[in-house]
C-alpha positions as CSV (number, residue, x, y, z in Angstrom):
1,M,-0.2,0.3,0.1
2,R,3.3,2.2,0.8
3,I,4.3,1.9,-2.6
4,G,0.7,2.6,-4.5
5,L,0.9,6.0,-2.3
6,T,4.1,6.8,-3.2
7,L,3.8,5.8,-6.8
8,S,0.5,8.1,-7.0
9,F,2.1,11.2,-5.7
10,F,4.9,11.3,-7.9
11,S,3.0,10.9,-10.7
12,L,0.4,13.2,-9.8
13,S,3.4,15.6,-9.2
14,F,4.4,14.4,-12.4
15,L,1.1,15.1,-14.5
16,L,0.8,19.0,-12.8
17,F,4.4,19.3,-14.5
18,S,3.8,18.0,-17.9
19,Q,0.1,20.4,-17.8
20,D,1.7,23.2,-17.0
21,L,4.4,23.0,-19.7
22,A,1.6,22.0,-22.2
23,F,-0.5,25.3,-20.6
24,K,2.8,27.5,-21.5
25,I,3.2,26.5,-25.4
26,Q,-0.2,26.6,-26.5
27,D,-0.4,30.8,-24.3
28,S,0.8,33.3,-26.9
29,L,0.4,35.9,-24.0
30,P,3.5,37.1,-22.4
31,R,3.3,35.9,-18.4
32,T,3.3,39.1,-17.1
33,T,0.4,40.8,-19.4
34,S,-2.7,41.5,-17.1
35,L,-6.4,40.6,-18.5
36,K,-7.2,44.8,-18.4
37,T,-3.8,45.0,-20.4
38,S,-4.7,42.9,-23.1
39,F,-8.1,45.1,-23.5
40,K,-6.6,48.0,-23.3
41,D,-4.4,47.3,-26.0
42,S,-6.1,48.1,-29.5
43,L,-2.5,48.3,-31.5
44,Q,-2.5,44.6,-32.2
45,L,-5.6,44.0,-32.7
46,S,-6.0,46.8,-35.6
47,E,-3.2,45.2,-36.9
48,I,-4.4,42.0,-37.4
49,D,-7.6,43.2,-38.6
50,T,-6.1,45.4,-41.1
51,K,-3.8,42.3,-43.0
52,L,-7.4,40.5,-43.2
53,K,-9.0,42.9,-44.9
54,T,-5.8,43.6,-47.6
55,D,-4.8,40.1,-48.1
56,S,-8.0,38.7,-50.5
57,L,-6.8,35.5,-50.6
58,K,-6.1,34.4,-47.5
59,L,-9.5,36.3,-46.0
60,E,-11.2,34.2,-48.3
61,G,-9.4,30.6,-47.5
62,E,-8.5,31.3,-44.2
63,G,-9.2,34.3,-42.3
64,P,-12.7,33.6,-40.9
65,K,-10.8,30.5,-39.0
66,K,-8.2,33.0,-37.3
67,I,-10.8,35.6,-36.6
68,S,-13.0,32.8,-34.5
69,K,-9.6,31.5,-33.3
70,L,-9.0,34.8,-32.3
71,K,-12.1,34.9,-30.2
72,K,-11.2,31.7,-28.3
73,E,-8.2,33.1,-27.0
74,K,-10.0,36.4,-26.0
75,K,-12.4,33.8,-23.6
76,K,-9.1,32.1,-21.8
77,G,-9.7,31.8,-17.9
78,Y,-9.1,34.4,-15.7
79,R,-4.7,35.3,-15.7
80,P,-4.0,37.5,-12.7
81,Y,-1.4,40.2,-12.6
82,I,2.1,38.4,-12.1
83,K,4.5,41.1,-10.6
84,S,8.1,41.2,-12.2
85,M,10.6,40.6,-10.5
86,E,11.7,44.0,-10.3
87,E,8.5,44.4,-8.1
88,V,8.9,42.0,-5.8
89,T,8.7,42.2,-2.0
90,I,10.0,40.0,0.8
91,S,6.2,39.7,1.7
92,D,5.2,37.6,-1.9
93,Y,6.9,34.8,-0.3
94,K,4.4,32.9,1.1
95,I,4.5,29.6,4.2
96,L,1.2,28.2,4.1
97,Y,-0.6,25.5,6.6
98,L,-3.2,23.0,6.6
99,D,-5.8,25.4,8.8
100,E,-5.5,27.7,5.8
101,T,-3.2,30.5,8.1
102,E,-0.3,32.0,6.1
103,K,2.2,34.3,7.1
104,S,5.3,35.9,5.0
105,V,8.8,35.0,5.3
106,D,10.3,36.9,8.0
107,T,14.3,38.1,8.1
108,S,13.8,41.0,10.7
109,L,15.4,40.8,14.1
110,S,13.0,40.4,17.0
111,L,12.8,39.1,20.7
112,E,10.5,36.6,19.4
113,G,12.9,35.4,16.9
114,E,15.5,34.7,20.3
115,Y,12.3,32.6,22.1
116,T,11.9,30.4,19.0
117,F,15.7,30.4,17.8
118,N,16.2,26.3,19.7
119,F,15.3,22.8,18.6
120,L,11.3,23.0,18.3
121,R,11.5,27.0,16.9
122,K,8.7,27.6,19.6
123,D,8.4,29.3,22.4
124,Y,9.7,27.5,25.5
125,F,7.9,29.4,28.0
126,E,5.9,26.4,29.5
127,F,8.5,24.1,28.4
128,L,11.7,22.6,30.8
129,P,14.2,20.8,28.2
130,L,15.6,17.7,29.4
131,P,19.8,17.9,30.0
132,N,20.4,17.3,26.1
133,M,18.7,18.7,22.8
134,G,16.2,16.5,21.4
135,E,15.9,14.6,24.7
136,G,12.5,16.1,25.6
137,F,10.7,18.5,28.0
138,N,9.0,19.1,30.9
139,R,5.7,20.6,31.6
140,L,5.5,24.1,33.6
141,G,1.8,24.6,32.2
142,Y,-0.8,23.4,30.7
143,N,-3.6,23.8,27.5
144,F,-5.6,20.3,27.2
145,H,-7.4,21.6,24.2
146,E,-4.0,21.5,21.8
147,Q,-4.0,17.7,22.2
148,S,-5.7,15.9,18.7
149,F,-9.1,14.9,18.9
150,T,-8.7,11.2,18.2
151,P,-6.5,8.9,19.9
152,Q,-2.3,8.6,19.4
153,M,-0.3,6.0,19.7
154,G,1.6,7.4,23.2
155,A,4.7,7.6,23.5
156,R,4.3,11.7,23.5
157,V,8.0,12.8,24.8
158,K,9.1,11.8,21.4
159,H,6.3,13.6,19.5
160,F,7.9,16.7,20.6
161,G,10.3,17.4,18.0
162,Y,7.6,15.5,15.6
163,F,6.2,17.2,12.3
164,E,2.6,16.4,12.4
165,K,0.6,17.3,9.5
166,E,-0.5,20.5,11.0
167,D,3.4,21.6,11.0
168,V,4.3,21.0,7.4
169,P,4.0,24.4,5.4
170,Y,3.5,24.6,1.7
171,Y,5.2,27.6,-0.3
172,N,4.1,30.0,-2.4
173,V,7.5,31.6,-3.9
174,P,7.9,34.3,-6.9
175,S,11.5,32.5,-7.5
176,A,13.9,30.0,-5.9
177,Y,13.7,30.6,-1.9
178,T,16.3,28.8,0.8
179,E,16.3,29.0,4.5
180,L,19.4,27.1,6.7
181,F,19.2,27.0,10.3
182,F,22.3,26.1,12.0
183,K,22.9,25.6,15.8
184,T,25.5,24.2,18.0
185,T,24.7,21.2,20.3
186,F,26.3,19.7,23.1
187,E,29.6,17.8,22.4
188,Q,30.3,16.3,18.9
189,G,27.6,17.4,16.9
190,Q,25.1,20.2,15.2
191,H,21.9,20.9,14.2
192,L,20.8,22.1,11.0
193,D,17.4,22.6,9.0
194,A,17.4,23.0,5.7
195,T,14.6,23.9,3.5
196,L,14.5,24.8,-0.8
197,A,11.3,26.1,-2.0
198,I,10.9,26.5,-6.1
199,N,8.4,27.5,-8.4
200,T,7.7,26.0,-11.4
201,S,5.0,28.4,-12.6
202,P,3.2,30.7,-10.6
203,K,0.6,27.9,-10.3
204,F,3.1,25.2,-9.1
205,N,5.2,25.1,-5.9
206,I,7.5,23.0,-4.7
207,A,9.6,22.6,-1.1
208,V,12.3,20.1,0.0
209,S,13.3,20.0,3.7
210,F,15.5,18.4,6.0
211,K,16.3,18.2,9.5
212,G,18.9,16.6,11.3
213,F,20.5,16.7,14.3
214,R,23.3,14.9,17.1
215,S,24.3,16.0,20.2
216,L,26.6,13.4,22.3
217,G,25.4,15.4,25.7
218,K,27.3,15.6,28.9
219,Y,26.0,12.6,30.8
220,S,26.4,8.8,30.0
221,S,24.1,7.6,27.4
222,S,22.4,10.5,26.3
223,L,23.4,10.6,22.6
224,S,20.4,12.1,20.6
225,R,20.4,12.4,16.7
226,S,17.7,12.7,14.6
227,R,16.8,12.6,10.2
228,Q,13.5,14.6,9.3
229,F,12.9,14.2,5.7
230,R,9.7,16.3,4.6
231,I,8.7,17.3,0.5
232,S,5.8,19.3,0.3
233,T,3.7,20.5,-2.9
234,Q,1.4,22.8,-4.0
235,Y,-0.8,23.2,-8.0
236,Q,-3.3,26.5,-7.7
237,T,-5.0,27.0,-10.7
238,Y,-4.8,31.2,-12.1
239,N,-8.4,31.7,-10.9
240,H,-8.3,29.2,-7.6
241,R,-10.9,27.2,-8.4
242,Y,-8.7,23.9,-8.2
243,R,-5.9,23.2,-5.6
244,L,-3.9,20.1,-4.9
245,R,-1.8,20.1,-1.6
246,M,0.7,16.7,-1.1
247,H,3.5,16.3,1.5
248,Q,5.5,12.8,2.2
249,T,7.6,13.0,5.4
250,T,10.1,10.5,6.8
251,Q,11.2,10.7,10.0
252,S,13.7,9.2,12.5
253,L,14.1,10.4,16.4
254,E,16.5,8.7,18.4
255,N,17.8,8.9,22.1
256,D,19.7,7.1,24.5
257,Y,18.4,7.0,28.0
258,N,20.0,6.6,31.6
259,G,17.0,6.8,33.6
260,G,18.5,9.8,35.3
261,L,21.4,9.8,38.4
262,K,21.6,7.4,41.0
263,N,21.2,8.8,44.6
264,D,24.7,8.5,45.4
265,A,25.5,10.7,42.1
266,V,23.1,13.5,43.0
267,Y,25.2,14.0,45.8
268,F,28.0,14.2,44.2
269,F,26.5,16.4,41.5
270,E,25.1,18.7,43.9
271,N,27.7,19.4,46.2
272,A,30.5,19.8,44.0
273,P,33.3,20.1,43.7
274,N,33.7,20.2,47.5
275,Y,32.8,16.7,49.6
276,V,32.2,16.0,53.2
277,V,34.9,14.1,54.5
278,A,33.4,10.5,56.0
279,D,35.0,7.9,57.5
280,E,35.0,4.2,56.8
281,S,31.3,3.9,58.2
282,G,30.4,6.8,56.9
283,Q,30.5,9.3,59.8
284,V,31.6,12.6,59.4
285,V,34.9,13.2,59.9
286,L,35.6,16.7,62.3
287,D,38.7,19.0,62.1
288,D,40.0,20.5,65.2
289,N,37.4,23.1,65.4
290,G,34.5,20.7,65.6
291,E,33.6,22.1,61.9
292,E,32.8,19.5,59.1
293,E,36.0,18.9,57.0
294,Y,35.6,19.3,53.0
295,I,38.1,17.7,50.6
296,F,38.5,19.3,46.8
297,Y,37.3,16.8,44.0
298,D,36.5,18.3,40.6
299,G,36.0,14.8,39.3
300,F,32.4,15.1,38.9
301,M,32.2,18.5,36.9
302,N,32.7,16.3,34.2
303,R,29.0,15.2,34.1
304,S,29.9,12.0,32.1
305,Q,31.9,10.4,35.6
306,L,27.9,10.5,37.3
307,Q,26.6,6.9,37.7
308,T,23.3,7.0,36.1
309,Q,20.4,4.3,36.7
310,T,20.3,2.5,33.4
311,A,21.6,2.3,29.7
312,G,19.4,2.3,26.3
313,T,17.7,3.5,23.0
314,N,14.4,4.4,22.0
315,V,13.6,5.0,18.9
316,L,10.5,7.0,17.3
317,E,10.0,6.6,12.9
318,G,7.4,7.7,10.8
319,K,6.0,7.9,7.5
320,R,3.0,9.8,6.0
321,Y,1.5,10.1,2.8
322,F,-0.7,13.4,2.7
323,M,-3.3,14.7,-0.2
324,D,-5.7,17.7,-0.3
325,H,-7.5,18.8,-3.2
326,Q,-10.8,21.3,-3.4
327,Y,-12.5,22.7,-6.1
328,G,-15.0,26.0,-6.2
329,I,-18.0,26.1,-7.3
330,L,-20.1,29.0,-7.6
331,P,-18.2,32.2,-8.3
332,V,-18.8,35.3,-7.0
333,S,-18.5,37.0,-10.2
334,N,-16.4,36.8,-13.5
335,D,-12.8,37.0,-13.5
336,T,-12.5,36.3,-9.5
337,T,-10.4,33.7,-7.0
338,A,-13.4,34.3,-5.0
339,Y,-15.8,31.0,-4.8
340,K,-19.5,30.6,-2.4
341,M,-18.8,27.0,-2.1
342,I,-15.6,25.1,-2.0
343,L,-15.5,21.0,-2.3
344,G,-12.8,19.1,-1.1
345,F,-11.6,15.9,-0.2
346,R,-8.5,15.2,2.2
347,T,-6.4,11.7,2.8
348,N,-3.5,11.3,5.1
349,Y,-2.0,7.8,5.6
350,E,0.8,7.4,8.5
351,S,2.9,4.4,9.7
352,K,4.7,4.8,13.1
353,S,7.0,2.4,15.1
354,Y,8.6,3.1,18.6
355,Q,11.2,0.5,19.4
356,L,13.0,0.1,22.5
357,N,16.4,-1.6,22.8
358,Q,18.6,-2.5,25.7
359,S,21.0,-5.1,26.1
360,R,22.6,-5.2,29.4
361,V,19.0,-5.1,31.7
362,N,19.5,-4.3,35.3
363,N,15.8,-4.4,37.7
364,Y,15.6,-0.7,37.2
365,F,12.5,-1.2,35.3
366,F,12.1,-4.8,37.7
367,E,12.3,-8.1,36.6
368,T,11.4,-9.3,32.6
369,Y,10.0,-12.2,31.2
370,D,13.2,-14.0,29.8
371,D,16.9,-13.3,30.4
372,G,17.7,-12.2,27.3
373,P,18.3,-8.3,26.1
374,V,14.6,-5.9,26.2
375,A,13.2,-5.5,22.5
376,D,9.9,-4.0,22.5
377,T,8.2,-2.3,19.4
378,T,5.1,-0.4,19.3
379,N,3.6,-0.2,15.6
380,Y,0.6,2.1,14.8
381,N,-0.7,3.0,11.3
382,T,-3.8,4.8,10.9
383,L,-5.8,5.8,7.4
384,E,-7.8,9.1,7.7
385,N,-10.3,10.5,4.8
386,S,-12.6,13.4,4.5
387,L,-14.7,15.2,2.7
388,Y,-15.2,18.7,3.9
389,V,-17.3,21.8,1.9
390,K,-17.2,25.2,2.7
391,L,-19.3,27.9,2.2
392,E,-19.1,31.6,2.9
393,N,-21.5,34.6,2.0
394,S,-22.7,37.9,3.9
395,L,-25.8,36.2,5.4
396,L,-24.0,32.9,6.6
397,G,-21.0,33.9,7.3
398,K,-17.9,31.8,6.8
399,L,-18.9,27.4,7.8
400,K,-16.9,24.4,7.1
401,V,-18.2,20.4,7.5
402,D,-16.1,17.8,7.4
403,L,-16.9,13.5,7.6
404,H,-14.1,12.3,8.6
405,Q,-13.7,8.2,8.7
406,I,-10.8,6.9,10.7
407,K,-8.9,3.5,10.9
408,W,-6.5,2.6,13.9
409,D,-4.5,-0.3,13.9
410,Y,-2.2,-0.3,17.1
411,S,-0.2,-3.3,17.6
412,F,2.8,-4.9,19.3
413,L,5.6,-7.5,18.3
414,K,4.7,-11.1,19.6
415,N,7.2,-12.6,21.4
416,E,7.6,-16.2,23.2
417,Y,6.1,-15.7,26.3
418,E,3.0,-14.5,25.3
419,K,1.7,-18.0,25.1
420,D,1.9,-17.6,28.8
421,T,-0.1,-14.4,29.1
422,L,-3.9,-13.2,28.8
423,L,-3.0,-10.1,27.3
424,P,-4.1,-9.0,23.6
425,N,-1.6,-7.0,21.3
426,R,-3.2,-5.0,19.1
427,I,-5.9,-2.5,19.0
428,N,-8.4,-2.8,16.0
429,S,-10.5,-0.1,15.5
430,S,-12.4,2.7,13.2
431,Q,-14.3,5.6,13.5
432,L,-17.2,8.2,12.0
433,A,-17.1,12.0,12.7
434,V,-18.6,15.1,11.9
435,Q,-16.9,18.4,12.5
436,A,-17.9,21.8,11.8
437,K,-16.0,25.1,12.0
438,W,-18.0,28.9,12.0
439,S,-17.6,32.4,12.1
440,K,-19.1,35.9,11.5
441,S,-19.0,39.6,12.4
442,L,-22.2,40.0,14.3
443,L,-22.9,43.3,16.1
444,G,-19.7,44.4,16.4
445,F,-18.3,41.2,17.8
446,I,-16.2,38.1,15.9
447,A,-18.0,35.1,16.7
448,E,-16.2,32.2,16.3
449,A,-17.5,28.3,16.8
450,G,-16.5,24.8,16.5
451,F,-18.2,21.6,17.1
452,Y,-16.8,17.7,16.7
453,N,-19.1,14.5,17.6
454,S,-18.2,11.0,16.5
455,F,-20.8,8.5,15.6
456,K,-19.5,5.6,16.7
457,E,-19.1,4.9,20.6
458,K,-15.7,3.3,21.4
459,Y,-13.1,5.8,21.1
460,S,-15.6,8.6,20.5
461,T,-14.9,12.5,20.9
462,R,-17.6,14.9,21.9
463,A,-16.4,18.7,21.8
464,W,-17.8,22.5,20.8
465,D,-16.3,25.7,21.7
466,V,-17.8,29.2,21.1
467,T,-15.6,32.4,21.0
468,F,-16.2,36.2,20.8
469,S,-14.1,39.5,20.2
470,R,-14.9,42.8,20.3
471,P,-12.4,46.1,20.4
472,L,-13.4,48.4,23.5
473,I,-12.3,52.0,24.5
474,K,-9.3,53.0,23.6
475,S,-7.4,50.7,21.7
476,F,-8.4,47.7,24.6
477,Q,-9.7,44.5,23.4
478,L,-11.8,41.4,25.0
479,H,-11.9,37.8,23.8
480,A,-13.8,35.2,25.8
481,S,-14.3,31.7,24.7
482,Y,-15.8,28.5,26.2
483,K,-14.1,24.7,25.3
484,N,-15.9,21.6,26.7
485,R,-14.1,18.3,24.8
486,S,-15.1,14.8,26.1
487,R,-12.0,12.8,24.5
488,P,-10.3,9.1,24.4
489,L,-7.5,8.4,25.8
490,N,-3.8,7.7,24.2
491,F,-3.6,4.0,23.0
492,N,-0.8,3.3,25.5
493,Y,-3.4,3.7,28.7
494,Y,-5.5,1.2,27.6
495,L,-2.7,-1.3,26.1
496,F,0.8,-1.5,26.8
497,R,3.2,-4.4,26.1
498,S,7.1,-4.7,27.0
499,D,9.6,-7.3,28.2
500,F,9.3,-6.0,31.4
501,R,6.4,-7.7,33.7
502,E,5.5,-4.2,35.5
503,Y,5.1,-2.8,32.2
504,D,2.3,-5.0,30.8
505,W,-1.5,-4.2,31.3
506,Y,-4.7,-4.0,28.9
507,K,-7.2,-1.4,30.6
508,P,-10.2,-1.5,27.8
509,D,-13.0,0.0,31.0
510,L,-10.8,3.7,31.4
511,L,-13.6,6.4,30.4
512,N,-13.1,9.3,28.6
513,Q,-11.5,12.3,29.7
514,N,-13.4,16.0,30.5
515,F,-12.2,19.6,30.1
516,K,-14.4,22.4,30.3
517,T,-12.6,25.6,30.1
518,K,-13.8,29.3,30.0
519,K,-11.2,31.7,29.1
520,L,-10.8,36.0,29.0
521,V,-8.7,37.9,27.7
522,L,-8.1,41.7,28.0
523,L,-5.7,42.9,25.7
524,H,-4.1,46.2,24.9
525,P,-1.1,47.3,22.3
526,K,1.1,49.6,25.0
527,W,0.0,48.1,28.6
528,G,0.2,44.4,27.7
529,Q,-2.3,41.8,27.9
530,I,-4.3,39.6,31.0
531,T,-5.3,36.3,30.2
532,G,-7.4,34.1,32.9
533,E,-8.5,30.7,32.1
534,W,-10.5,28.1,34.2
535,T,-10.6,24.4,33.7
536,E,-12.3,22.2,35.3
537,I,-11.5,18.3,34.9
538,N,-13.5,15.0,35.2
539,N,-11.8,11.4,34.9
540,Y,-8.4,12.8,34.7
541,T,-6.3,10.0,33.6
542,F,-2.5,9.9,34.1
543,F,1.0,7.4,35.0
544,N,1.4,7.2,38.5
545,N,4.6,6.0,39.9
546,S,4.1,3.6,42.6
547,T,7.6,2.7,43.3
548,P,8.2,1.7,47.1
549,L,9.6,4.6,49.2
550,R,12.4,2.5,50.3
551,K,13.2,1.2,46.5
552,L,13.1,5.2,45.5
553,N,15.2,6.3,42.9
554,E,16.5,2.5,43.0
555,Q,13.4,1.0,40.6
556,F,11.1,2.7,39.0
557,K,7.4,1.5,38.5
558,M,4.3,2.8,37.8
559,E,0.6,2.1,37.0
560,V,-2.0,4.0,35.3
561,L,-4.6,5.4,37.5
562,Q,-7.6,7.3,36.3
563,L,-9.4,9.7,39.0
564,N,-13.2,9.7,39.5
565,K,-13.0,13.2,41.2
566,N,-12.6,16.7,39.9
567,I,-9.4,18.8,39.3
568,D,-10.1,22.4,39.0
569,Y,-6.8,24.1,37.4
570,F,-6.6,27.8,36.8
571,K,-4.2,29.8,35.1
572,A,-3.4,33.2,35.0
573,R,-0.8,34.9,33.0
574,F,0.4,38.6,32.3
575,D,2.4,39.7,29.3
576,Q,3.8,43.1,28.7
577,R,6.5,44.7,26.7
578,L,7.6,48.1,27.4
579,D,10.1,50.1,25.5
580,F,11.9,53.5,25.8
581,R,14.7,54.7,23.2
582,K,16.6,52.0,22.7
583,F,16.1,49.7,25.4
584,S,13.1,46.9,26.3
585,W,11.9,45.5,29.3
586,I,9.8,42.0,28.5
587,N,7.8,40.3,31.2
588,N,5.5,36.8,30.9
589,V,4.6,36.3,34.5
590,Q,2.2,33.3,35.0
591,F,0.4,31.9,38.3
592,Q,-1.3,29.1,38.3
593,E,-3.4,26.9,41.2
594,V,-4.7,23.4,41.1
595,A,-7.0,21.8,43.3
596,Q,-8.7,18.8,43.9
597,E,-11.3,17.2,45.8
598,E,-11.5,14.2,47.7
599,D,-13.7,11.1,47.4
600,N,-17.4,11.4,48.7
601,T,-16.0,15.1,50.2
602,D,-16.4,18.6,49.6
603,E,-13.2,19.2,50.7
604,L,-9.6,19.6,49.4
605,L,-6.9,17.4,49.6
606,S,-3.6,19.4,51.5
607,G,-1.2,17.5,50.2
608,P,-0.2,16.2,46.7
609,I,-2.1,16.2,44.2
610,A,-2.4,14.3,40.7
611,L,-1.8,17.6,38.4
612,N,1.3,19.0,39.3
613,V,2.6,22.8,38.1
614,P,4.3,25.2,39.7
615,K,2.4,28.4,41.4
616,W,4.2,30.9,39.9
617,L,6.0,30.9,36.4
618,I,8.3,33.9,35.5
619,R,10.3,35.5,32.6
620,S,12.2,38.7,32.1
621,T,14.2,40.3,29.6
622,L,16.0,43.3,29.6
623,M,17.4,44.1,26.0
624,L,19.5,46.9,23.6
625,T,18.7,47.6,20.4
626,S,21.1,48.9,17.9
627,S,23.6,49.5,14.7
628,M,26.9,50.0,14.1
629,F,29.4,49.9,11.0
630,N,27.4,53.0,9.3
631,E,24.1,50.4,10.5
632,A,25.6,47.9,8.1
633,L,25.1,45.4,11.0
634,F,21.7,45.6,13.3
635,F,21.9,43.7,16.6
636,Q,19.8,42.7,20.0
637,S,21.5,42.4,23.2
638,G,20.4,41.7,26.8
639,A,19.6,38.9,29.5
640,T,16.7,36.5,29.8
641,F,15.5,35.9,33.3
642,V,13.8,32.9,34.4
643,F,12.5,31.5,37.5
644,F,9.6,29.2,38.8
645,T,8.8,28.4,42.4
646,D,9.1,24.3,43.4
647,Y,6.5,21.7,42.9
648,Y,6.2,18.0,42.3
649,A,7.5,18.0,38.3
650,D,7.1,14.7,36.4
651,Q,9.4,12.5,36.1
652,Y,10.3,10.4,33.2
653,N,10.0,7.6,32.3
654,P,11.8,6.4,29.3
655,L,10.7,3.2,28.5
656,L,7.0,4.6,27.9
657,A,8.6,7.7,26.7
658,E,6.2,9.7,28.5
659,F,6.3,11.6,32.2
660,V,5.1,10.2,35.1
661,T,3.2,11.6,38.2
662,Q,5.2,11.6,41.4
663,N,4.8,13.3,45.1
664,N,8.0,12.5,46.3
665,T,10.7,15.0,45.4
666,K,10.5,18.9,44.7
667,I,12.5,21.1,41.4
668,G,13.1,24.6,41.2
669,E,13.4,27.5,43.2
670,Y,16.4,27.9,41.1
671,P,16.4,31.5,39.3
672,R,18.5,31.3,35.9
673,V,19.9,34.1,33.4
674,D,20.8,33.4,29.8
675,F,22.9,36.2,27.9
676,F,22.4,36.6,24.3
677,F,23.8,39.0,20.9
678,N,21.7,38.7,18.1
679,A,23.1,40.0,14.8
680,K,21.8,41.1,11.3
681,I,23.6,41.6,8.2
682,K,21.1,41.8,4.7
683,S,19.3,38.6,5.3
684,S,20.9,37.0,7.5
685,R,20.6,36.5,11.2
686,L,23.3,35.6,13.8
687,F,22.7,33.8,17.1
688,I,25.3,33.9,20.5
689,K,23.8,32.7,23.9
690,L,25.2,32.2,27.1
691,E,22.9,29.6,28.9
692,N,22.7,29.2,32.5
693,V,25.3,31.5,33.0
694,N,24.7,32.5,36.0
695,A,25.7,28.8,37.6
696,P,29.1,29.5,37.1
697,I,29.1,32.8,38.4
698,E,27.8,32.0,41.5
699,H,29.8,29.1,42.2
700,L,32.9,31.8,41.8
701,I,31.6,33.9,44.5
702,Y,30.1,31.5,46.9
703,P,31.6,28.1,46.1
704,D,29.5,26.5,48.8
705,T,26.5,26.8,46.9
706,L,25.2,23.5,45.6
707,Y,23.8,22.6,41.7
708,D,20.1,22.4,42.4
709,Y,18.7,22.4,39.1
710,Y,16.8,19.9,37.4
711,S,14.4,19.6,34.9
712,A,12.4,16.6,36.9
713,P,13.4,14.5,39.4
714,F,16.8,13.0,39.5
715,T,17.7,14.3,35.9
716,P,19.7,17.9,35.8
717,Y,19.5,21.0,34.0
718,R,21.6,22.0,31.6
719,D,25.0,23.5,32.6
720,F,26.3,26.7,31.2
721,S,27.1,26.1,27.7
722,V,27.9,29.0,25.0
723,R,25.5,28.2,22.1
724,I,26.1,30.0,18.1
725,G,23.9,29.8,15.8
726,L,22.6,30.9,12.1
727,I,19.6,31.4,9.8
728,W,20.4,32.5,6.5
729,N,17.7,33.0,3.9
730,F,18.6,33.3,0.1
731,F,15.6,34.9,-2.8
732,E,17.7,33.4,-5.6
């Protein structure tokens, strides 16, 4: 089936290309001539008419044929005005996405570019990266409505850097466009993301991208690497009546894992390089003054010397074939690119595989079924077909209705020992669903609404949302929304198979999680934005660390838990930017509170809860913007301060590639400072960043200060490092 899809994909591309060439040969009008110009140009028609009248031989035999042929050429379809390259600006280089949003290529230097110059190319405000690049991210805040409507395979930590179908862009460029993204990694590796987009005509664009990186990491068994290939094409007729989009992706994200530091290694990490001297019985040795005696040893500043729990490799691989084409009917007027109705069909086939390999097995994940090496494989195939219609008019507004047909195949490879177990190793299911989106300007409001409903009961989703936006007095704007969603869990909650005995389960009776979110946003272009969000959660389901306390951080046992109680999650955020001449001060402050009810009572829990987030999350940046060398070089330089209060952060489980809730160990209360210097010369941008620069400075001033920064329990955050990167755009 994959071969057939591949052949179909490239056959359609070839046909489109060949049709466009044929159209060029038949088209006698020059490309840069608009329809309006053709009507104004009477000289060419007059010359032809004069020749026909003076040549009587041709008039009798061929004249009428030429006149009729000329009339047919005048009735050709809509031809837009095509700019010459002298008229083209950077705003003509368009990047398009599946949800119909678009943006122009941006080569400017900005703080937003600084925040997104990273592995994900997204803002890390609510993310806390693990020690090595591409290893994963812990959560500092949640948005439960960003998740897919349908269940996914699991291994969500591996999906942070995975390109979903919504992440693959399509291009509309007037000339060849290239973007090169480069950034250094942590020891023995680099990070490169390159994109080349070309157009064979204004109707047909194709883009090829490749992202790859390698980073050894500073801790043992933490090597990360990836290879991600994407190719996307878009064909659209001049009058926009027909549009075809296709893309294909091949991705592999691989990480060596170590399970975090052992208990002794945690002590050596935090206290380096000054350690308390102890005798053979473990008692602290005191000096003549009765104070603890210390010894200096900087060997553990080399983090690879710290002992870790285990060693293995987990890999996520995936291939996807996607096609979306639509046809417009009922044009608004003649010679138009707008249509009252658009009919479309979309198909998406994706195959994923999550593999875990551990050649030397210890008891960190408890016992295995046999004594050999561990090799777990999870396969996930999905086929989704969608029919949709778009309607737009002044009375109705904009309406889009989709009908989805989805098939899932979630399975595990069979092993010899499975004959002794009663658990299945496959979930094969399908679903039908309808989805609708509507928007309209109404009585000074911009109203939006969405709806999603599954027809089958198994793995069904029901969701709806409404949003209202309205400008207020003195440039203030107000946005209010309500979202309600009942969503099935990812498949690894229902079924998981592993060579480790404690990681085998089948829970088909788990209920849907329910989320109800009320959100209010008040913003002003100068004074900033205030956001308040309140989410009610029912049937919250999570992986819980169930390791006995006497085995804490020696072994890792977990279980799937579903709460039959309500959780209230409140989040308030303030964003502001203040500019004074060449200086800017940018602040992001977030407050979070979680309340969980006890069983059969109205009292609130006073202890740990299932959903853990820091109460305060703060980021503040002070920045200077200026230029030098007669304004040939434009630069921005400053420092970013990040702080969050301590909380019971989730612990990373590399076997599942998931974060697991725990209520024994807190992280946080560590202020972090990053210094940056970014410069722009023409269409290239240079980024220099000193990450966690306050760590060596603090220990230089106060040698006894602990290294107490963590990304997750027993998993340290990144030490001080210097990162250099570049983004270079070419437009020819």
